[in-house]
N, C-alpha and C positions, 0 to 999 in steps of 0.2 A: 312622275314617276312613286309609286310607292314604297315608301323602305318600312324593311320587314323591323322590326320591333325585336331587341334582344330580349331574352328570357333566362339572362346568366344569371348566379348568384349574386353578386355586385349588384346588379339591376332589382333584386328584390331585396338585398339589404337596403342600397339607398331610399328606394318608394317606403319600406316600412320606417327609415328616419325621418320621412318627409311625412305619413302619419304619424309617427309617435310626439313629433315637434306640435302639428293643428291640433292633438289628445289634448295637450301641454302646451296652449298658447298661454296663459297667464306665465308661467316658469318662463317661456322660449324668448317671449319678448320682454325688453328690458324699461325700466320706468326712466323719466329722464335722471330720477335721482339714484339708480343703477349703474348709469353709464361710468360718471366717474372712479366708484369701486372697481370696475368691470375693465377700464385700462390702468387703474392703480396696480392691478396681479399681472398684468400686460407689463407693464413697469417693471417690478419686481422679477420678471422672470430673462429681463436685459441688463447686460452692460452695456452702457453709456460712456464710454472714450471722451466724448465730444461736450458731454453733461446738456445736453440741447433736452433732456426732460428732469429737469433739477426745475422747473416749474411747475412740474405737475405734482399738486398738492391739494390734497379737499381746502384747502381755507381758499383758493383760486375760482373761477368761476371757469368751469371746464370749458369753456369756448373760447377761454383766453390759451390754453395751453399753447403749447408751439407742436404744430404738426396737425393741431384738428381745427374742424370746419364744422360748423353747426348749421341749420335751415335758417335761413334769414327770419326774424319776426314769430320766432319759436325757443324758448326757452329747455335750454339741456339736448337737443336731438342735435346728436352727431351723425352725419352725414358723410364726414370725410375723413380720414385720416392720412399723415404722410411723413413718413421718418425714412425716405430714400437717399442713399448716400449718405449714411451720419456715420457708421461705422462697428454700427450696434451689431453685439453678441449676444447669443443663446437660443432660447427656443421660443417658437408660436404658442400661447397659453390655449389652451380648447376653450377658457375663459371669454375665446375672442367671437366668440360664438351668442354672447350673448348682446352685440352690439347689433340690434337687430334693424336699427333703423341705419345702417350705414349705408351707404352708394359705394360708395369708395375706398379703398385700401391699397397703400403703395407704399410696399416697406421691401423694393428694389435696389439694388446696388448694399446688402452689407453683409454681413457675417453669420448669418445663421443658422444655426443647426437642427436636427432634429428632423420630425413628418413636420407634414402639412396639413394642420390638425382635422381631421374628419366635422368637426363642428361648425364649421366655413358656411357648409350645406344653409344651414339654416337661417343663415342672414340673405335673405328672399328678395330684401329688395338691392340690393350690389349688384354693380354694375359695371363694374371697374376690380380687377385686383392682381396688383404687378406685384411679383413676390421672386423677378428673375433675379438673378446674379447673385446669387448668396450660396450658402452649401449646405442648401437642405437636400436630405434623404430618406431614401422609404420610396412608396409606390405612390400614386397619382392618386387622390382618393374618388370613387365612383362621388359621393356623394354632390363632389362640383358639379354634376350632373341635375341638383334638382336647383340651380341656380337659375330661373326661366329669363330672370331679364337682365342675366350676365351679356355683356355687351362688349368686356374685352378680356381676355386672360394668358397672361403672358406668366410664365415660372419656368423658364428655360435656365439654362446658363444653372445650373442645379446636377446635386448628385441625385438625383432621384432614380425611380428602373424599374423595371416590370414592363408590361402594356400598358397601352393607349386606352382609359376605359370606354369603353365605346355609350357610355350613358353620356358620351362631352355631347351627344351627334341629338339632346334633349332641349341642349342648354339654345334655341333655335333663336333667338337678337344675338348671336354671336357674332362681331364683322371679327376681330381680331384673335387668332390663338395660336398661339408660341410656344411650344415647345421644345426648340430645339437647344440643342448641346446639354444635353442631357444624354442618360446611359439607357435609353429607351429601346424595348425589344417589341418584338413580334409583329405583326399586321399592320399595317392602317386600317382602322377601327371601315365598312362602309358606311356606317352607320352618322360619321363625318357628311353623307352627303347629303342629309337633314338640314346643313345651316346653310340654307340659302340667301342668309344675309350675309355671308361671311366672305369678308373680304381678303384676308390678307392670313395666308397658312402658312405656320414653317415648323417645319420637320426635321431641319437639318442636324448634320454630327449628330448623329444616333445610333444604333444597331438595326432599328427596324431593314426588317427582308422582305417578302413577295412582290406583288406591282402595286402599282395603283390603282384601284377596287373602281370599277367601270361605276360605282353609285357615284361617285364624287363628280360624275360631270350635274347632278344638282346645285355643285356651287355657282351654278351661272354667275354673280358679282365678283368672282373673285380678282383681284389687282394682282399679287403675291402670289405668286408660289413659289416656294422651296424646298424643297427633299433632298438637299445636296446631303453627301458626304455620308450614306447608308449605303443597305446591301443589299435596295431593291433590283428587281429584278424583270424580265421580261422587256416583252417591245412597248416603246412609249405609243399609249392611248390616243389614237387620231380623234378622240372626244376634246381633246385638248385646244381642239383648232375653233370650237362651239365657246370660247370664254371670250367672246368679245369684248370685252373689261380689264384684259390681262396686262400686267405694263410690265413684268418680272416674272421668267421661267425659270428657275435654277437647281434642273435636275442631274447639276452636276457629281462626277467622285460615285458614282454607282457601280451597276453591274446589269445596265440597259443595253438590250442585242437588238439586232434588224437594222431597219431602215430609218432613216427623218423623217417624218410624216408630213406630204407635203401640205398638207390642211394647216400646220403652224403657218403659213404664207399668208390665211388668212388673220392671221390677230396683226389687226392692222393700227394699235395703239402698245406695241407691242417695244420698245423702247430696249429694252435686257432680257440677252436670249444665251442659257449660258450652259452647253451641253458635256464641257469636258471630259476625258477619264469615265467613258464608259466601252462598249464593246459597238460600238454602230458598226456599219457598214455600209455599203453601197455607195452612191454620189450624193453632191451637195445636191437636195432639191431649187432646182431654179423659182420657183415658189416664192424660194427666200429671198428674192430681192424684189417683190412686192412689198416687204415690211421696211415701208416709208419714214417712222416717225422711229427705227432701227439707231440705237448709240451704238453698243456691245454687242459683239455678235463673238461666242466662242465655239469652237466642235471642235478643239485640241485634245490627242490624248486616245485617239481612239482609232477602227480600221478605213475611215474613209478613203476611197479609192478617187480614180477619175480625175477630170481635170476640175482648176480651180475655175469656177462660175460663179464665184460673188462679185458684182457688180458694185464698182464706190460708187460708180459713177449713175447708178439708180437707187442706192440708198445713201442718198443727200445726206442726210444726219448722221452716218454711221463715221465713229470715231474709233473704235478699236476692234479690229477683225484678228483673232486668234485662230490661228487652225494648225500651227505646231503639233508633230508628232502626229503625222496621220501616212496614208500613202497615196498623197495627190504626185500626179506625174505631167509630163507636160513642161511648160514653158509658163512664164507668169505673162497672164493676156495685155497686152496692147492696151485695151479699153478697158483697164485695170477701174481707171481715174479718167474725172476730165478736168484739164487742170482747173478751169474756169468754176467746178460748182463742187468739186472733192470736198469733204469734210476731214475724211481719212489719217489722222493723227496717228498712231499706231498702228504697225503691220506686219504681225507675226507668225514668220511660215516654216522658223525652225522644222528642221528633223522630215524633211519628207523626200518624196524623188526627182524635184523639181530642176530642170535643165534648161540651157540656155543663158542669155546675160540677164542683167538690171537695170537694161536701157527705159522697160514698159516704168517703174518704177519716176521716173525722173518728172514723169507728168502727174504724181501726185506731191503737186505744191505744199500742202497743207502738212506733210508728214512730218514727224518729230520725233519716232522712233521706228528703225526697222532693224527686221532680226531673221533673214532669210541663214541662217547659220546650218549645219546639217544636213547639207541639197549637193544636188551634183551640177551647183550653176558653174560656167564658165565662161573662158574671155576675159577683157580687162577692165579694171573699176574704169567706168566713165568717166572725163576727165570734166565732163560735164555736170561731175555731183554735185559742183556748188550751184545748181540752179535748186536745190533743195535748200535755202537758207536758213528753214528752222531747224535742221537736224540738230536732237541734241544725240543720241546714241545711232550709232551705223556697229553693227555686227554681222560682219560675212565670213566667218571664220569657217569652219570645215570646207571647206568647198573645192573647186579647183583653178581659181580664177589665178590668172597668170598678168605678165606684165608687171609694170613698175607700179607704183605709187604715185598717184598723181600730184604736181603741186598747186591744183586746183584745190588739193584736201583744205591746207590751209588758209580757205576762203568761209570755211565752215565752220564763223565763226562763235557760235552756240554749242559745238559739238561737247558734251561731255564724257561718250565712252566710245573709245573707235577701238575695235578686235577681228581683227585682219586673219589670227593664224591659224596653221596651219593649210595652208594653201602652197602656190606654184609660184610666189614672187617674187619678182628678182631685183636688180637692182638698189637702187642707196633708198637710203631716209632723207625725201628733201628738205632742205632750211627751210621753206615757207611752215611746214609743223610749227616753229614756232610763236606763229603767230596765235596759237590759240590758246588764247588764255585762260578757258575754261576747262579744257580738257586735264580730264579727274585718269582717265584709264588708258591704258596704251598696250596694247597686245597685237608682237605682229611676232609671235615665235613658232618655232617650227615653218620657215618657210625660207628662201634660198634667197635671200636675202644679202647685199655684201658693203663696201664703201664704210666709211669712219662716223661712228654716232654721231650728227654736226651738233657744233654748240650752241646751238640756237635752241636744241630741245631743253636746255639750261632755261630757256627763257617761256616756260610755260610749269607757271608759280605756284597753276592752281593738283599739278600731278599729283596721285595719289597712290598709284600700282604702273612700273614701267616691267614691262618683261620682251623681252626680245631673245630668249633661247634657244638656242636650234639654230643657229643663224651663220651666216661666216665674215661679222662683220667683225672688222678687226684694226690696230692703231690702239688708241690709248684712253680709257677713260674724260671724257669730259674734264676740266679742270673745273668748272666752275660748276658741277655738281650738288656741292652747296648750296644753292641757286635755290631749290627744289626744296624749303622747306616744310610742305605738308607733306615729302613722299613717307611711305609707309613700305612699299616694296618694291627691288630692285633686283629683279631678277635677268643676269645677265650672262650665263651660264651658259657651257658648251657654244663656242662663237673661236673667235682667233684672237681677244684680244691681248694687245703687251703694254709691258711701262708698269708701273709703281700703280697702288691703290692712290686717289688725290687724297690729300688732306682736307679737304675744303668736306670731304663726307659726312666726317663728322657737326659739318652745320647740319645736316637733317636727321632736327631732330626727331622728329616723329618715325624715324626708322623700324620697322618692328622687325622687316623679316629680308635679309642680305645674303647674296648667291650668286658669288664670279666665280664657282665650282671648273674646270675643265675648260681654261684658257692657260694662257703662257704670263701672266702676270710678273712681276716679279719684288724683289726689294724687299725692306721692311716694314711690316705695318703702322701704318701712320699714328701716334698716339692719341692725334686728336679723334679715336674711334673711341676712346672712353669717352667721351661725351653724350654718346647714343643709349640715354636709360630706357630708351624707351624696345630696341631691341631684343626678342627674342629666339631669332633664325638667326646662325650666322656660317653658311657654306664657303669657303674656299678651296675645297678639294682639288686634287689635278695640276696646281700649276706649277710657280720655279718659287717660290719665296720664301725666305730665309731671316735667319737672326731671330732673337729673343723674343718669346709676343713683348708685347709693352706694358707694363705693370698696370697701367690704366686701365687697361681690361677688368682689373678685378673689383671697378666698380660697380659695374652693369650685373645686376644681383636680378632682369628679369631674364637674363637667356635659360632657355631650355634647351637649344639645342647649337652645340657646336659640333664642325667638323673641320677641321686642319689636316686630315689624311694626306698623305701623298704632296710632301713640301720639305723645304731644307729649315723648317723649325729648330732653334736647338736652345739648352737651357731648361728652365725649371718649371715644373708644369702648374706652380703654384698662379700666376697672373690667369689664370683660365675657371680659377676653383670660385670667385668671386660669391659668383651664385650660388644660391639652395634650393632652386629648384629644378635644375637641369637632366635631361630624360634622357639628352643622350652627348656622350662624350667622345669624339672620336678623331683621333689623333696618330693613325697607324703613318708607319715609314715616313718619317721624320729621325729629329735626330734627338729630340731631350733626353737630358741626364736628370742625373740623380737620383733619388728616393721617390716611391709615391705616395705622395701625404696623405695621411689619414682623413683632411679631409675632404676628400672626393666622395666622405660616405657622410657627407651635410646631405647633401641632396636624395632627400632616400625616395624620393621618385624616379630616379634614375631608372632606365632598361634596358642601356645601349653602353655598356663603358669598354673602348677599344684601345687601346694604348701597343700593342703590339707592333714590330716592327722600328726599336728604337733603343735608347743607350741604358735603360732603367735598370738600377738595380738594388742589392737589398732582397726585403725580406716583402713574401704578396702580405699587405695591411692585415691584422682582425677584424679592423673596421667595413670592411670590403663586407663581412654576412649582415651588418646594419641593410644593404641595400636589398631589402625583403622581393620589391618588383621586379629585380635583374632581370633580364631573360640570354642578354650575351656577355661574359666574360671575355674579354682579349687581351691576354696579356705575353703574347707567344712573340718566340726572337727580340730578347730584352737580356740580361744578365742575373733574371734573378735565381737568390737561393735560397733554405733553406726548403720546410715543412707546407705541402698545402694547408694552409688554416682551418681546423676544423670548424669554425665560424660560417665559413664556406657553406652548410650547411643548413642553413639559414634561407639560404636563395632560393628557395623550393619552385619557381616558376623559368627558373634558370634551359633557354634551350639550347644553349650555344657555351660550352667553356672546353677554350683556346688556353693551352698554358703550354703549348708544345718549345721547342727550341731555349730552353734555360738552363739551369744547374741547380732544378730541384731535390731533395734530396728528399732519406723516407721510404714510405710503402705508400701504394696506390688505395687510398682511404675507403672502407667500405661502404660510410656514409653516403659514397657516392648514389647505390641502389636506390637511395631516401627520395633523388632529384628525379622523379617521376617525368615530369616534362622535359627534360635532356634528348636531345635530337642528335648533340655533337660533343664525345668527350674526346680531345689530341692533347694527350698527355707527351706524346713522343719527343725523342731528341731531351733527355732530359736525364738525371742520377738514379732514377727511383731503384728502389729492389724491392724482394719479400715477393708474395706471387700476388696473382691478379684475385680479386675478390668476387666469391660468387655472387655475390648483392649484385654484382654489375648486371645478372639475367635478370632482375627487375625493373631496371630501364625501359622500358616495352617500347615505348617511343624513338629509342637510341637508332639513329641512321647510320653515323659514323663514330669508330671506334677505334681511336688508333694511340696503341700505347709502346709501338715502336722506337730501338737502337735506346735501350733502356737497361737496367744490370736486374729484370724478372726473371725469375723461378721458379720452380714449380711447374704444373702442367697446369695445359687450357683448361679452365671448370668447365664440366657438360652444362653448366646451366643456360652460358651465353648460348646455346643453343634457342633458348626461347627469344628471342631480340629480333621475331622475327619479322621485322620491318627494315633490320639492317640494311644496307646497301656498304659500306666500305668498312673492313675487319683489315688491320693490318698492327701485327705482332711480331713484324722483324727484326731480327739485333737484338736480341735478348739472348735467357741461355734458359730458356724452357723445353723440358723434358717428358713423357711419357709419349702416350701414344696420342693422333689425332684425335678429336674425342667424334665421334658418326655423328653425336646430334645436333655440328653444326650444318647438317645436312636443313634442320629444320628452319634456318638463314636462309630460304627463300627470292631473295628478293637480294642479295648479294648479288652486287657488278664486279666488286673488287675485294681476292681475297690473297692476303699478304702473310704468308710465315717460315721465313725464310731465316737461313740465319741463328736455327737455335740448335735445341739437339733431341728435335722430336726420335723417336723410334717408334717401329713397328710400320704393319703397312697403309698404303696410301686407301683412304673409308670409300671402297667403292660408291658410296652414299653418293660420296661429291659430285656424279652423274647426274643430281636431283635441281644440282645449283644452275636450271635455264637459265637465270637472268643474267650469270658470271658471263664476263666482256673486256674490262680495261684486263685484270690479270688474275693468272691461279700462280701463286708465287710458292713454292715448297722447298726451293732448291738452299744446299747446303745447310742438310741435317740427315739422320741416320736410317733415313725412311727405309724402307728394305718390299722385298718383293716384289709382285710385276706390277706394270701401270696395269690398273684398272681400266677394260675395256669401256666404262660406262664412261667414261669420261669423254667420250666420241658423240657424248646428247648434248653439250656445250656449245653447240650449231653458233653461239653468238661470241663465244670466245676469241680475242685478238691473240693475246699473250701470253705462252704457256716456259712455264720456268721449272724443272724437278730435278737440274741438273746436281749435282757433286753431293750423292744420296749414294745408298747401297740396293737402289730398283735392278732387276734380273728378269731373266724372260728375254720373250720376243718384244716388240715397236708392236702393241694392238693394230690393226690395219686400220679400225673404228677409225682411227685419228685423221682419217681422210673426209669424215663428216666435216672436220672442223675447217669449216669452209673462208672464214673470216680471219683466222689464224693469220699473222704477220709476223708473230718472233717466235721460234719454238727453238729451246732446250733443254737437249735431255742428256748434257755431255757427264764425263768424270761418274760414271755410273758401272756397272757391270750388265748390260744388254749385250744382247748378242743376236745374230741372225740378220735376214737382211732388212733395208731399210724400205718400207713399202714404198713403190715408187707413186705414189702421188705427194710422199713429199720430199723428193729430187730436187725442191725448187730452196729450199731452205740451205747457207750454207752449211760446209762438214766441219768448222766447230758447234753444230750446232749439237754432233753426235760424236763426236771426238771424246776420246778415253773411255771406248765402249769398246768389245770385242765385233763389231758390227762391219757390214759390208754392202757392198752396191752404193750406185746414185745418191749424195755426190762424192761418199768415199769408195775407194777400192772396189772393182770388179769383183764378186763372189765366185769365185773358180769350183767345178762341180765337180766332186768326187764320187767312187762310187766302192763301196758302198760310203756310207755319211762320214764325214769327221767324229771322231770319239771322241767323247767328251775326255777330260784326264782321268776321271779315275776309272775306268773304262778302259785306257794304253796304259797303267801301270796295273791293273790285274791278268790284262795280258803278257804284259814283258814279262812275269814273276813266272810264268805256266812256263813261256819259254825256256824260262833261265835253269827249272827245273826238270823239264824234259831233256833238257841239255844234258842236264849234268847225269840221270838217269843214262843216257846211252856212252857216255863216255863211260863209266863204270860194266855197265855191259859189255863193251869192247874190249876193254882189260881184263877181264875174267874170262871170255874166251878165248884170246891168244895162251894166258896161262894153261889152258886146257890143252889145247894143242901141241905148245911148248911137251910135257908133261907124254903125252905119250909118243911122242915122237925120240924121246928117249927110249922107253920102253921095249922097241922094236929092232934097234940098232944090228946088223952080221958083221964077221968077222972076218970071213974068206972072199978071196977076190973076186969068184966068182959068185959068189952071193953080196959082195959090195957092190958088183955092178948090176947085181939083178936087184938088189934094197936100194941100187941106186936110183934102178929104172921103173921098180916098181913106188919105192917109196915118193919120187916125181905122181908115177901117176895114181898112186893110193893118194897122196896131198894134193895131188892133182883135181884128182875127179871125186875118191872114194872119201880122203879127209876133208875136201870141202864140200865134195856133196852127203854129209853128214854136219857141215856144221850149215848151210843154204836149207837143206831136205830133211831133217831132223825135226829145225823148228822146234825147238828147244821153246819154253816159255822165254827164256832171256835173250836170246837171239831173234826169237819173234817180235817180243816187244820189243825191240830195240830198233828193227827192221823198220816197224810201224811208226812208231815215236819219230825215231826219222825223215821215214816221207811226211809223216804229220808237219811236223817243224820245218821242212822246207816250201812244204803248202804256204804254212804262214809266214817265210819269210818272203814270198813271190807278190800275196797279198798284200800285203803291209808295205816292205820294198825297203823297211831297216834294216833286216835282221837275217839277210841272205847268207853271212856267211861265217852265222854263230855254230850250223852244228859243223864242219870243215876244221873253224880252231879249235874244236873241240875236241879231239883226235889227232888234231896234229901234236896239242897239250898233251896226251896221255903218249 
C-alpha cells in the first residue's frame, strides 16, 4: 500500500536540517578528539546528585568514563551513552548533536527538564534513543524523522505536548515507538503505517482523538498495540484481525463504539485483550473463543449485551475474565468451565443483569477470585462452595442471595476477602468462620442476619476490616475482641448490641475507625481506649453510654472524627480535645457541663462543631473565630450567656449557625450578613435586643432564618425579601412593629412563615398569595393587623396551617379560602370578621371562628332578615331621626290645642236659649266645624304633624323596636 508523504512545514524544516548537515559535514561530524569536549558540555548542563559524572575529566580516557561505551579497537569512537536512573537534573544541551558516531543514548528515569534538542536529528548512526520517565517539555522535534537507522524510540512519560510529528513515519527501521504518558494531542498520523518493522507501538495515556487510521494496517509486524486512555472514537477497525503476530491489544478507556469485530478471533497469538471502558455494544462474538493463547480478556465497562458466551473450557489458557459493568443477562452458563482443563483464576462479572445461582462456578476449580456483585443473582450460597479450595476473594454483595451463611465457608482456608453485604442473608454467623486464619476483610452489612457475634471470630487474627452494619445481631461485643491485633476498621453500627464496650478493645492497636453507633450499649467508656494511638474515627452516638469521658482519650492525637451524640455522657469536654486534627466533634444531647474550652480552637481543620443539648455555660469563646474552615457550629440548648462574639465573622465558610435556646444577650450582629455561605441561622429563644439587621439580606443562600422568642424591636427589613432561597422564616415572639413588608413575596420558596406575637400593623400584604410553596404554616396571629383577609391567600393551595387569630381583621371570610384543600388547621378567632362562614370551612371547629361576628356552621345559624341587619352607625342615625320627628309632633299638637282653647273662650253666650243653642252649636261646631277646620284647614303645622306621625308609625313597624314612641310623646304632652 502506497503511503502519501506529508509536505507539512515541519517536514520541510527537517529536510532542510538534513541538507544543512550534509553540506557542513566537517562541522557536523565529531572527531574523536572533540567527543570529550562535547560530553563535558553535557556534564556542565546537568546536576549530578550521586556524583556518577565525577570521573568525567579531560585527564582520563573518555572510554573509561562512567556510562560511556566506545567501539572496540578504535580509539575514542563513542557508540553508547547510558546515564539512566541516576537522578540527574538539568537540560539536554544542543551540543549532544555533536556525538555523530553514537548509536545508543539512554538518559531515561532521571529528572531532566527542558525540550528535546532538535540536534538529535543529526545523529545518523543512532539506533536507540531512550529519554522516557523524565520531565522533558515542549513538542517532539520533527527532526527525529531524520534518524533513518533508529530502531527504538522511547520518549514517553514526560510533559511533551502537541501533535505526533508525521516525520516519524520516515524512521523505517523503527521497531519500538513509545510515546505513552505524555500530553500529546491531535490524531494518530497515517504516516506511521510506513513503519513495516514496527513491533511495539505505545501511545496510551495522551489526549489523542479521531480514529485508528486504516494506513496502520501496514504495520504488519505489530506484536503490541496500546492506545489506551485517549479520546479515540469510531469503530474498532476490522483490519486489526490481520495482525497475525499481535500478542497484546489494549484499546481501553477511549470512546470506541459499535460492536467488537469478529475478526479479532483470528489473532491466534493474542494473549492480552483489553477493551474496557468504551461505548461498545452488541453481543460478545463467539469467535473470541478461538483465541487459544488468550490469558487476559477484559471487556468491562461497556454496553455489551446478550448472554455470557465466553467459554473458559475452550480458552484453556484464560486466567483473567473481566466482563463487569455491562448489560449481560441470563444465567451463568453451566459450561463456563470444565473442571479438568480450565485455568480460569479470576472471574469478574460484577454490575450486569445476571440472574440465577452460582452453582456453575463450582466447576471452575482453579478460581482464586470471584466477583459477581451488583447483579440479580438469587438462591443460597451453596454449601459445596468449599470445592473452590484455592479461593482467595469472594465478592457476592449487592445481589438477592438468601438463606444462611453455610458453615462450609470455614473450609476455605485461603480466603482473604469475604464480601456478602446487601443481600437477604439470614441466620447466625457460623462459628466455623473462626478457621479462616487468613481472612482480612469480612463484610456482612445490610443483611437480615441475627444471633450473637461468635467468640470464634476473634480467632481470625488476620482480620483488618469487619463490617456488620445494619443487621440484627444482639448480645455483647465478644470479650476477646482484643485478639484482633491487625484490626483497622470495626463497624458494628445499627444492630441490637448491648452491654459494655469490652476493655480488651484497647488491645487492637491498629484500629483506625470504630463505629458502634445505633445500638443499646451501656456503661462507661473503658480507660483502655486511650491506647488506640492510630484511632482516627470513633462514632458511638445513639447508645446509652454514660459517665465522664476517660481522661486517657486525651492521648489520642490522631483523632479526626468524634461523634458521641445522644448518650448520657457527663463532665468536662477536655478529654476529647487532645487531638489538634479534629474535623468533626459532635457531642449533642448529652450532659456535658462547664465552659467550652478555648482548646477546641486548636483543631484548625474543624468543619463541624456540634455541642447542642448539653449543660454548657459561660460565654462563647472568641477563639472559635480561628476555625476558619468551620461549616457547622451548633451550640444550641445550653446555658450560654453573653454576646455573640464578633470573632465568629472570620468563619466565612459557615453554612449552619445554631445558637438557639441559650441566654445570649446583645444585638443580632450585622456582620452575619458577610457569611455568604450561610444556609441556616437560628438565634431563637435567647434574650437578644435591637433590630433585625438589614445586612442579613446579603446571605443569599439562606434557607432557614429563625430569630423568634427574643426581644427584637423595630420593623422587618424589606431586604429580607432578597433571600429568595429561604424556606423557613421565623420572627415570632418579639416586639416587632410596623407593616409587613410586601417584599417578602420575593421569598417564593418559603414553606414556613411565622410572624406571630409581635406588634405588626397594617394589612396582610395581598402579595402573600404569590408564596405558592407555603406548606407548613402561615402564622400572623397575635399582632395588630387590620383590613380584610386578602382573597389571594386562596392561592396557597399547599398550605396546611393558617393562623390569623387575635388581630383586628374585618370584613367577611373570603370564599377563596375554600381552595386550600390541604388545610387541616385554621384559626381566624378574635378578630372583627362578620358575615357567614363559607360552607366549605364548616368542618373546622367553632374555636377557629370564635370572637368574631360570624354565623353559620360550625357556629349558630344565620337568621335571615329583611332588610338586612344594619351596621351600628346606620342604626344610630335612624334612632336620632325618629327622636327629632317625635319631638316636632309633640310641639305641633300642643300648639293646636292652645289655639282651639282660645277660640272657644271668644264665642261664649249668656242667655239660656242661647246657652242651649250655643251648647248644641258649639258641640256641632266643635265637633264638625271646629274639627273640620283643624283637619281640613291643612295648616302647615297640623299637616306636617300628621305626616310625621304617619312616617314615625311606619318606621316603628319596620324595625319593631320604636312602636310606642309617638304615643309616649302624646301622653307626655
